[in-house]
All heavy atoms as an XYZ file, in Angstrom:
656
protein
N       0.816     -1.154      0.007
C       0.033      0.027      0.000
C       0.869      1.266      0.000
O       0.365      2.381     -0.326
C      -0.932     -0.006      1.197
C      -2.059     -0.984      1.142
S      -3.109     -1.033      2.615
C      -3.927      0.545      2.469
N       2.128      1.155      0.408
C       2.995      2.268      0.400
C       2.640      3.190      1.539
O       2.921      4.390      1.428
N       2.107      2.718      2.653
C       1.733      3.480      3.770
C       2.693      3.204      4.973
O       3.283      2.154      5.034
C       0.314      3.204      4.206
C      -0.690      3.410      3.145
C      -0.863      4.881      2.728
C      -1.931      5.042      1.723
N      -2.064      6.346      1.224
N       2.887      4.153      5.805
C       3.740      3.917      7.005
C       3.080      2.996      8.030
O       1.852      2.841      8.023
C       4.020      5.333      7.685
O       2.906      5.831      8.286
N       3.831      2.461      8.869
C       3.342      1.594      9.952
C       2.369      2.451     10.843
O       1.309      1.900     11.209
C       4.480      1.100     10.809
C       4.039      0.149     11.894
C       5.159     -0.386     12.649
N       5.944     -1.304     11.744
C       6.883     -2.098     12.143
N       7.152     -2.150     13.439
N       7.547     -2.848     11.340
N       2.713      3.723     11.086
C       1.783      4.547     11.957
C       0.449      4.749     11.289
O      -0.569      4.695     11.960
C       2.501      5.890     12.129
C       1.692      6.856     12.919
C       1.699      6.602     14.377
N       0.988      7.618     15.071
C       0.160      7.359     16.039
N      -0.034      6.191     16.505
N      -0.501      8.353     16.619
N       0.428      4.924      9.924
C      -0.785      5.028      9.234
C      -1.657      3.795      9.366
O      -2.907      3.857      9.582
C      -0.490      5.284      7.709
C      -1.731      5.518      6.940
C      -2.337      6.734      6.681
C      -2.537      4.557      6.236
N      -3.463      6.531      5.884
C      -3.558      5.288      5.562
C      -2.421      3.160      6.122
C      -4.523      4.562      4.854
C      -3.333      2.452      5.381
C      -4.431      3.187      4.719
N      -1.046      2.587      9.315
C      -1.768      1.349      9.446
C      -2.351      1.279     10.824
O      -3.497      0.902     11.094
C      -0.889      0.127      9.109
C      -1.614     -1.190      9.426
C      -0.496      0.218      7.649
N      -1.547      1.603     11.900
C      -2.060      1.495     13.258
C      -3.265      2.517     13.445
O      -4.221      2.118     14.070
C      -0.925      1.957     14.230
C       0.141      0.893     14.406
C       1.404      1.323     14.750
C      -0.114     -0.473     14.262
C       2.492      0.362     14.846
C       0.890     -1.385     14.367
C       2.183     -0.937     14.668
O       3.150     -1.878     14.813
N      -3.168      3.687     12.880
C      -4.295      4.682     12.963
C      -5.515      4.106     12.224
O      -6.630      4.345     12.647
C      -3.861      5.994     12.425
C      -2.883      6.747     13.268
C      -2.367      8.015     12.594
C      -3.428      7.070     14.618
N      -5.316      3.457     11.110
C      -6.446      2.801     10.336
C      -7.188      1.881     11.191
O      -8.383      1.826     11.219
C      -5.828      2.172      9.079
C      -6.944      1.529      8.210
C      -7.766      2.610      7.508
C      -6.298      0.598      7.207
N      -6.456      1.023     11.895
C      -7.081     -0.050     12.770
C      -7.824      0.597     13.965
O      -8.725     -0.067     14.461
C      -6.101     -1.088     13.215
C      -5.713     -1.977     12.044
C      -4.445     -2.037     11.700
C      -6.654     -2.751     11.439
C      -4.069     -3.018     10.671
C      -6.317     -3.635     10.406
C      -4.973     -3.754     10.007
N      -7.443      1.769     14.327
C      -8.166      2.447     15.457
C      -9.399      3.166     14.967
O     -10.246      3.584     15.782
C      -7.236      3.451     16.183
C      -6.061      2.738     16.867
C      -5.108      3.766     17.473
O      -5.286      4.946     17.388
O      -4.064      3.325     17.956
N      -9.523      3.377     13.625
C     -10.584      4.117     13.087
C     -11.829      3.225     12.915
O     -11.818      2.240     12.269
C     -10.161      4.667     11.683
C     -11.259      5.492     11.008
O     -12.304      5.677     11.500
N     -10.878      6.092      9.925
N     -12.972      3.620     13.584
C     -14.219      2.782     13.497
C     -14.889      2.923     12.087
O     -15.826      2.229     11.875
C     -15.063      3.310     14.629
C     -14.629      4.759     14.784
C     -13.128      4.800     14.428
N     -14.468      3.839     11.268
C     -15.191      4.055      9.966
C     -14.254      3.939      8.841
O     -14.121      4.829      7.986
C     -15.842      5.510      9.948
O     -14.785      6.422     10.151
C     -16.919      5.603     10.988
N     -13.700      2.751      8.690
C     -12.772      2.426      7.576
C     -13.642      2.135      6.329
O     -14.701      1.383      6.514
C     -11.832      1.299      7.907
C     -10.971      0.957      6.726
C     -11.009      1.662      9.085
N     -13.306      2.659      5.173
C     -14.092      2.400      3.990
C     -14.039      0.978      3.566
O     -13.034      0.284      3.815
C     -13.691      3.327      2.841
O     -12.404      2.949      2.338
N     -15.048      0.498      2.873
C     -15.071     -0.845      2.373
C     -13.906     -1.052      1.366
O     -13.302     -2.028      1.306
C     -16.425     -1.228      1.737
C     -17.498     -1.310      2.846
C     -16.320     -2.490      0.925
C     -18.871     -1.537      2.331
N     -13.650     -0.004      0.563
C     -12.590     -0.081     -0.484
C     -11.290     -0.310      0.205
O     -10.432     -1.125     -0.245
C     -12.511      1.156     -1.281
C     -13.786      1.378     -2.092
O     -14.391      0.331     -2.539
O     -14.142      2.485     -2.384
N     -11.071      0.303      1.373
C      -9.765      0.167      2.031
C      -9.637     -1.268      2.663
O      -8.603     -1.865      2.632
C      -9.648      1.228      3.178
C      -8.280      1.196      3.853
S      -6.914      1.572      2.744
C      -7.339      3.164      2.181
N     -10.762     -1.774      3.197
C     -10.790     -3.117      3.762
C     -10.434     -4.164      2.664
O      -9.686     -5.047      2.817
C     -12.085     -3.338      4.432
C     -12.176     -2.537      5.705
C     -12.225     -4.865      4.791
C     -13.546     -2.555      6.320
N     -11.090     -3.960      1.501
C     -10.825     -4.870      0.374
C      -9.414     -4.744     -0.120
O      -8.811     -5.760     -0.487
C     -11.793     -4.586     -0.771
C     -13.318     -4.878     -0.486
C     -14.174     -4.488     -1.625
C     -13.439     -6.418     -0.222
N      -8.848     -3.551     -0.081
C      -7.447     -3.416     -0.492
C      -6.514     -4.133      0.414
O      -5.585     -4.872     -0.010
C      -7.148     -1.926     -0.623
C      -5.738     -1.611     -1.207
C      -5.485     -0.167     -1.438
O      -6.266      0.646     -0.969
N      -4.379      0.148     -2.044
N      -6.737     -3.999      1.724
C      -5.983     -4.750      2.737
C      -6.138     -6.251      2.543
O      -5.164     -6.970      2.616
C      -6.385     -4.261      4.168
C      -5.946     -2.753      4.346
C      -5.688     -5.244      5.215
C      -6.513     -2.168      5.580
N      -7.348     -6.680      2.332
C      -7.620     -8.057      2.097
C      -6.869     -8.616      0.954
O      -6.356     -9.700      0.933
N      -6.789     -7.756     -0.140
C      -6.090     -8.213     -1.383
C      -4.609     -8.355     -1.058
O      -4.005     -9.313     -1.541
C      -6.344     -7.060     -2.432
C      -5.914     -7.521     -3.800
O      -5.871     -8.708     -4.108
N      -5.560     -6.591     -4.610
N      -4.083     -7.504     -0.235
C      -2.580     -7.598      0.020
C      -2.358     -8.864      0.953
O      -1.381     -9.570      0.758
C      -2.186     -6.337      0.786
C      -2.179     -5.123     -0.163
C      -0.770     -6.496      1.407
C      -2.052     -3.830      0.417
N      -3.357     -9.055      1.825
C      -3.185    -10.190      2.793
C      -3.658    -11.508      2.198
O      -3.514    -12.598      2.803
C      -4.002     -9.970      4.048
C      -3.616     -8.745      4.891
C      -4.593     -8.505      5.951
C      -2.210     -8.940      5.327
N      -4.204    -11.463      0.950
C      -4.724    -12.704      0.298
C      -5.887    -13.212      1.153
O      -5.973    -14.422      1.388
C      -3.715    -13.707     -0.010
C      -2.582    -13.222     -0.835
N      -2.747    -12.907     -2.188
C      -1.328    -12.873     -0.489
C      -1.642    -12.521     -2.645
N      -0.749    -12.466     -1.661
N      -6.786    -12.347      1.665
C      -7.872    -12.737      2.501
C      -9.115    -12.043      1.937
O      -9.102    -10.907      1.633
C      -7.676    -12.354      3.922
C      -8.776    -12.767      4.820
C      -8.764    -14.097      5.248
C      -9.821    -11.967      5.195
C      -9.828    -14.544      6.153
C     -10.849    -12.378      6.021
C     -10.812    -13.661      6.467
O     -11.888    -14.070      7.312
N     -10.162    -12.842      1.821
C     -11.437    -12.297      1.287
C     -12.392    -11.860      2.461
O     -12.919    -12.730      3.090
C     -12.143    -13.360      0.458
C     -13.420    -12.870     -0.166
O     -13.658    -11.669     -0.147
O     -14.163    -13.686     -0.744
N     -12.508    -10.582      2.681
C     -13.313    -10.052      3.711
C     -14.746    -10.010      3.389
O     -15.584     -9.611      4.140
C     -12.866     -8.627      4.138
C     -11.609     -8.659      4.951
C     -10.400     -8.185      4.436
C     -11.628     -8.920      6.284
C      -9.191     -8.175      5.163
C     -10.476     -8.908      7.065
C      -9.242     -8.593      6.475
N     -15.120    -10.292      2.056
C     -16.455    -10.105      1.640
C     -17.512    -10.893      2.433
O     -18.647    -10.501      2.429
C     -16.561    -10.401      0.152
O     -16.205    -11.691     -0.207
N     -17.109    -12.068      2.963
C     -18.003    -12.828      3.714
C     -18.360    -12.159      4.976
O     -19.400    -12.462      5.681
C     -17.477    -14.234      4.040
C     -17.444    -15.147      2.733
O     -18.236    -14.788      1.818
O     -16.642    -16.069      2.756
N     -17.503    -11.288      5.452
C     -17.737    -10.624      6.739
C     -18.361     -9.227      6.571
O     -18.641     -8.603      7.597
C     -16.352    -10.531      7.440
C     -15.812    -11.965      7.769
C     -14.371    -11.848      8.152
O     -13.958    -10.899      8.903
O     -13.592    -12.736      7.858
N     -18.423     -8.686      5.446
C     -19.053     -7.459      5.164
C     -20.406     -7.609      4.551
O     -20.542     -8.086      3.439
C     -18.150     -6.588      4.230
C     -16.728     -6.446      4.831
C     -18.767     -5.170      3.945
C     -15.708     -5.763      3.895
N     -21.430     -7.221      5.289
C     -22.806     -7.449      4.902
C     -23.147     -6.899      3.507
O     -23.788     -7.573      2.741
C     -23.757     -6.911      5.949
C     -25.236     -7.230      5.757
C     -25.485     -8.745      5.986
O     -24.773     -9.371      6.781
O     -26.424     -9.227      5.325
N     -22.654     -5.746      3.148
C     -23.131     -5.146      1.923
C     -22.458     -5.841      0.654
O     -22.845     -5.592     -0.432
C     -22.708     -3.642      1.808
O     -21.278     -3.484      2.079
C     -23.506     -2.852      2.852
N     -21.479     -6.735      0.908
C     -20.875     -7.413     -0.192
C     -21.359     -8.887     -0.343
O     -20.979     -9.556     -1.263
C     -19.330     -7.495      0.010
C     -18.616     -6.124     -0.014
C     -17.141     -6.318      0.204
C     -18.777     -5.454     -1.400
N     -22.265     -9.281      0.527
C     -22.779    -10.642      0.378
C     -23.718    -10.738     -0.790
O     -24.391     -9.736     -1.193
C     -23.532    -10.987      1.675
C     -22.576    -11.195      2.836
C     -23.243    -11.643      4.048
C     -22.243    -11.875      5.205
N     -22.874    -12.292      6.468
N     -23.719    -11.881     -1.467
C     -24.462    -11.981     -2.737
C     -26.003    -11.557     -2.649
O     -26.464    -10.926     -3.574
C     -24.379    -13.461     -3.109
C     -23.114    -13.884     -2.394
C     -23.044    -13.032     -1.128
N     -26.635    -11.909     -1.525
C     -28.077    -11.523     -1.468
C     -28.262    -10.029     -1.436
O     -29.321     -9.568     -1.786
C     -28.730    -12.253     -0.254
C     -28.226    -11.760      0.973
N     -27.162    -12.209      1.651
C     -28.829    -10.807      1.876
C     -26.965    -11.571      2.784
N     -28.011    -10.698      3.001
N     -27.240     -9.274     -0.963
C     -27.366     -7.798     -0.940
C     -27.073     -7.206     -2.224
O     -27.591     -6.128     -2.531
C     -26.437     -7.296      0.166
C     -26.527     -5.791      0.287
C     -26.815     -7.895      1.482
N     -26.344     -7.878     -3.048
C     -26.008     -7.323     -4.374
C     -27.023     -7.667     -5.449
O     -26.675     -7.682     -6.614
C     -24.558     -7.949     -4.825
C     -23.445     -7.479     -3.982
C     -22.198     -8.364     -4.385
C     -23.118     -6.033     -4.146
N     -28.238     -7.970     -5.090
C     -29.276     -8.288     -5.979
C     -28.852     -9.400     -6.899
O     -29.031     -9.313     -8.125
C     -29.665     -6.993     -6.862
C     -30.182     -5.879     -6.001
O     -30.824     -6.170     -4.966
N     -29.914     -4.694     -6.351
N     -28.398    -10.482     -6.297
C     -28.056    -11.737     -7.076
C     -26.936    -11.432     -8.019
O     -26.697    -12.289     -8.977
C     -29.259    -12.335     -7.803
C     -30.330    -12.754     -6.788
O     -29.983    -13.121     -5.681
O     -31.583    -12.634     -7.160
N     -26.163    -10.409     -7.906
C     -24.931    -10.244     -8.773
C     -23.901    -11.220     -8.236
O     -23.678    -11.309     -7.040
C     -24.448     -8.752     -8.588
O     -25.476     -7.873     -9.006
C     -23.202     -8.546     -9.441
N     -23.241    -11.911     -9.065
C     -22.199    -12.894     -8.583
C     -21.097    -12.146     -7.840
O     -20.699    -11.049     -8.191
C     -21.614    -13.494     -9.849
C     -22.650    -13.193    -10.926
C     -23.420    -11.974    -10.504
N     -20.631    -12.782     -6.717
C     -19.647    -12.158     -5.806
C     -18.335    -11.958     -6.643
O     -17.604    -11.052     -6.376
C     -19.432    -12.976     -4.654
C     -18.535    -12.387     -3.509
C     -19.162    -11.042     -3.117
C     -18.486    -13.312     -2.345
N     -17.998    -12.841     -7.668
C     -16.759    -12.679     -8.362
C     -16.748    -11.335     -9.133
O     -15.683    -10.781     -9.266
C     -16.640    -13.805     -9.368
O     -17.721    -13.815    -10.247
N     -17.900    -10.781     -9.465
C     -17.931     -9.488    -10.066
C     -17.428     -8.447     -9.101
O     -16.661     -7.517     -9.505
C     -19.313     -9.134    -10.561
C     -19.386     -7.784    -11.245
C     -18.923     -7.553    -12.570
C     -19.971     -6.695    -10.517
C     -19.030     -6.288    -13.073
C     -20.013     -5.442    -11.047
C     -19.523     -5.260    -12.353
O     -19.624     -4.066    -12.891
N     -17.800     -8.539     -7.876
C     -17.394     -7.497     -6.884
C     -15.884     -7.628     -6.742
O     -15.205     -6.654     -6.539
C     -18.063     -7.708     -5.599
O     -19.409     -7.418     -5.655
N     -15.376     -8.828     -6.698
C     -13.901     -9.044     -6.453
C     -13.108     -8.546     -7.674
O     -12.111     -7.879     -7.526
C     -13.555    -10.541     -6.322
C     -14.047    -11.100     -4.986
C     -13.728    -12.571     -4.954
C     -14.245    -13.243     -3.705
N     -13.999    -14.659     -3.741
N     -13.675     -8.733     -8.878
C     -13.072     -8.208    -10.077
C     -13.035     -6.651    -10.031
O     -12.022     -6.028    -10.343
C     -13.705     -8.693    -11.296
C     -13.043     -8.297    -12.591
C     -13.735     -8.856    -13.847
O     -14.679     -9.612    -13.712
O     -13.287     -8.463    -14.905
N     -14.194     -6.118     -9.667
C     -14.323     -4.651     -9.572
C     -13.306     -4.078     -8.559
O     -12.609     -3.100     -8.822
C     -15.697     -4.296     -9.261
C     -15.988     -2.843     -9.261
C     -17.420     -2.472     -8.884
O     -17.975     -3.148     -7.981
O     -17.966     -1.627     -9.539
N     -13.190     -4.787     -7.396
C     -12.298     -4.294     -6.379
C     -10.845     -4.429     -6.907
O     -10.039     -3.652     -6.590
C     -12.444     -5.134     -5.135
N     -10.487     -5.483     -7.593
C      -9.193     -5.674     -8.194
C      -8.797     -4.509     -8.991
O      -7.772     -3.953     -8.865
C      -9.136     -6.956     -8.918
C      -7.871     -7.091     -9.781
C      -6.619     -7.447     -9.198
C      -7.880     -6.810    -11.122
C      -5.498     -7.502     -9.955
C      -6.717     -6.867    -11.887
C      -5.502     -7.221    -11.307
O      -4.346     -7.276    -12.055
N      -9.635     -4.179     -9.965
C      -9.342     -3.065    -10.959
C      -9.267     -1.698    -10.208
O      -8.504     -0.822    -10.481
C     -10.337     -3.025    -12.129
C     -10.002     -4.189    -13.037
C     -10.836     -5.257    -13.193
C      -8.878     -4.394    -13.770
N     -10.246     -6.148    -14.015
C      -9.021     -5.597    -14.510
C      -7.759     -3.643    -14.038
C      -8.117     -6.116    -15.352
C      -6.755     -4.150    -14.937
C      -6.924     -5.339    -15.522
N     -10.177     -1.559     -9.189
C     -10.084     -0.287     -8.495
C      -8.847     -0.104     -7.688
O      -8.201      0.879     -7.730
C     -11.320     -0.205     -7.524
C     -11.390      1.089     -6.771
C     -12.677      1.244     -5.993
C     -12.725      2.612     -5.379
N     -13.999      2.872     -4.684
N      -8.494     -1.264     -7.093
C      -7.158     -1.269     -6.301
C      -6.035     -1.045     -7.212
O      -5.047     -0.309     -6.826
C      -6.995     -2.550     -5.525
C      -8.043     -2.671     -4.381
O      -8.483     -1.595     -3.889
N      -8.349     -3.862     -3.957
N      -6.043     -1.679     -8.444
C      -5.001     -1.445     -9.321
C      -4.895      0.014     -9.751
O      -3.741      0.574     -9.825
C      -5.219     -2.337    -10.568
C      -4.042     -2.355    -11.510
C      -4.264     -3.446    -12.555
C      -3.059     -3.518    -13.498
N      -2.279     -4.577    -13.310
N      -6.027      0.642     -9.946
C      -6.071      2.044    -10.370
C      -5.496      2.888     -9.222
O      -4.690      3.874     -9.479
C      -7.492      2.475    -10.719
C      -7.679      3.933    -10.746
C      -7.221      4.633    -11.944
C      -8.197      4.687     -9.670
C      -7.354      6.003    -12.004
C      -8.414      6.005     -9.748
C      -7.945      6.745    -10.969
O      -8.077      8.058    -11.001
N      -5.927      2.640     -7.984
C      -5.432      3.461     -6.893
C      -3.925      3.300     -6.709
O      -3.239      4.290     -6.430
C      -6.147      3.006     -5.573
C      -7.658      3.387     -5.492
C      -8.266      2.800     -4.268
C      -7.831      4.924     -5.562
N      -3.389      2.077     -6.871
C      -1.929      1.934     -6.818
C      -1.245      2.662     -7.878
O      -0.180      3.353     -7.566
C      -1.577      0.476     -6.888
C      -0.151      0.104     -6.761
C       0.129     -1.368     -6.660
C       1.501     -1.829     -6.717
N       2.474     -1.031     -5.980
N      -1.690      2.648     -9.086
C      -1.074      3.384    -10.180
C      -1.189      4.873     -9.916
O      -0.223      5.634    -10.217
C      -1.749      3.099    -11.517
C      -1.452      1.691    -12.098
C      -2.366      1.358    -13.247
C       0.038      1.573    -12.453
N      -2.273      5.355     -9.374
C      -2.458      6.768     -9.085
C      -1.460      7.219     -7.978
O      -0.881      8.272     -8.123
C      -3.897      7.010     -8.580
C      -4.312      8.450     -8.357
C      -4.157      9.328     -9.646
C      -5.702      8.538     -7.798
N      -1.282      6.372     -6.973
C      -0.293      6.659     -5.930
C       1.128      6.742     -6.508
O       1.894      7.659     -6.181
C      -0.345      5.673     -4.801
C      -1.555      5.772     -3.962
C      -1.676      4.663     -2.882
O      -0.763      3.758     -2.847
O      -2.639      4.714     -2.145
N       1.435      5.820     -7.432
C       2.780      5.869     -8.025
C       2.922      7.078     -8.893
O       4.042      7.672     -8.910
C       2.989      4.579     -8.869
C       3.108      3.298     -8.019
C       3.153      2.046     -8.877
O       3.161      2.130    -10.151
O       3.177      0.952     -8.265
N       1.905      7.407     -9.684
C       1.978      8.622    -10.451
C       2.200      9.853     -9.589
O       2.992     10.731     -9.910
C       0.643      8.709    -11.206
C       0.528      9.966    -12.055
C       1.255     10.188    -13.195
C      -0.306     11.044    -11.674
C       1.219     11.332    -13.978
C      -0.364     12.227    -12.437
C       0.352     12.354    -13.547
O       0.239     13.451    -14.302
N       1.516      9.956     -8.446
C       1.648     11.125     -7.568
C       3.007     11.204     -7.010
O       3.535     12.248     -6.798
C       0.610     11.076     -6.482
C      -0.777     11.403     -6.990
O      -0.934     12.192     -7.965
N      -1.845     10.877     -6.329
N       3.621     10.013     -6.680
C       4.995      9.981     -6.216
C       5.931     10.496     -7.270
O       6.871     11.245     -6.933
C       5.393      8.571     -5.749
C       4.727      8.169     -4.419
C       5.078      9.016     -3.278
O       6.279      9.388     -3.132
O       4.137      9.406     -2.546
N       5.734     10.108     -8.533
C       6.657     10.632     -9.619
C       6.485     12.147     -9.736
O       7.424     12.777     -9.993
C       6.208      9.881    -10.902
C       6.626      8.443    -11.017
C       6.050      7.779    -12.309
C       8.171      8.353    -11.037
N       5.226     12.618     -9.658
C       5.095     14.061     -9.713
C       5.788     14.835     -8.564
O       6.339     15.872     -8.843
C       3.545     14.385     -9.631
C       2.740     14.121    -10.962
C       1.276     14.456    -10.674
C       3.283     14.879    -12.091
N       5.783     14.212     -7.430
C       6.527     14.866     -6.242
C       7.963     14.919     -6.528
O       8.651     15.851     -6.133
C       6.261     14.148     -4.990
C       4.844     14.257     -4.418
C       4.684     13.439     -3.157
C       3.229     13.481     -2.664
N       3.099     12.594     -1.479
N       8.572     13.928     -7.236
C       9.936     13.906     -7.462
C      10.419     14.946     -8.495
O      11.543     15.438     -8.452
C      10.393     12.450     -8.001
C      10.329     11.407     -6.842
C      10.748     10.075     -7.424
C      10.618      9.024     -6.253
N      10.969      7.675     -6.814
N       9.495     15.348     -9.344
C       9.766     16.353    -10.360
C       9.569     17.683     -9.754
O       9.843     18.678     -9.715
C       8.897     16.232    -11.547
C       9.341     15.100    -12.437
C       8.764     15.218    -13.743
C       9.441     14.220    -14.724
N       9.544     14.666    -16.007
């Protein structure tokens, strides 16, 4: 994620972490949190297959990582 250890500790103390952030952490840890997050369960997604949500999260996380790398490059210039 490119975040400091302090940032991670503060994240775990925050009671309102976004679902996107939880999915990103799960992706890094190779753990699927979707079974534990009510809004990602298949019956809540109007019968949308769960694999679609994982794919969507994958591409969103990939985009965020590229955006962070791009911003780091801009800072160096």
